[in-house]
C-alpha positions, 0 to 999 in steps of 0.5 A: 318185678317184670314177671310179678306186673307180667303175671297180674296183668296176665291174672287181671285179663283172664279175670275181666273175660268178656263176650266177643266183639259185636256179641249180643245177650239172648232174647227171652220170651214167655211161652207159657205160664202154669199156676203152682200155688194159692196163698194169702200173701203170694202166688207162686207160678211156673213160666216156661221162657225162650232163650235164643241165643242170635250169636254165632256161638254157644252161651252158657247160662249161669242165672237169670234175674226177671220182671214179669209185666201183663197188661202195663202193670207188675205181675211176677217176678223171679230168679234162676240160678239153673245153669243152661247151655244155648247152642249157637243160632238156637232157641232152648227152652226153660222153666223157672218159678216166679212169685207175685203179691196177693195185691198184684194177682187181685190188680190182674184178676180184675182187669182180665175180663173174658174179652181180653183173655180172648184177644190176648194178653199183652206182657213184658219181661225183662231182666238180667242174665249171667252169661258163663265167664263174664264178671257182668249181667246182660240186659235183655227185654221182650213184649209179646202177646200171650194166647188169644189169637185164632188158629189157621186151619191147616194148609191154609196161608198166612 
């Protein structure tokens, strides 16, 4: 009976693998957006995301579930099940598919004037990642500005 209880206890510990103490979820930011297809009810995009591993150990990402907001409004969402290794302290780019509804696409097109595009478009990407060996998903959220900005001449200080 003791052996059975010990076996069940050890099995339970291995099934509930967790990140080391103080571990942080990866940071996710938007690097690029490309239109794949326009449809009557939905549009498909490819998003290039940068995943940053702030930990001092590698993370194996097994899934990504995200939503992208543009100008404070819902824009696109997607799910990726591509396995990616995030080396410790490194940035790894990934490409994911995203879908938007025509209603959300039209709302954004009305709001994106040339001046807004020139200044840069505020965005928020949030969701969750599934790290290898974990039984739960890790949340992430990042806000930034896509595009815009002026390029400094070569050699000019910041």
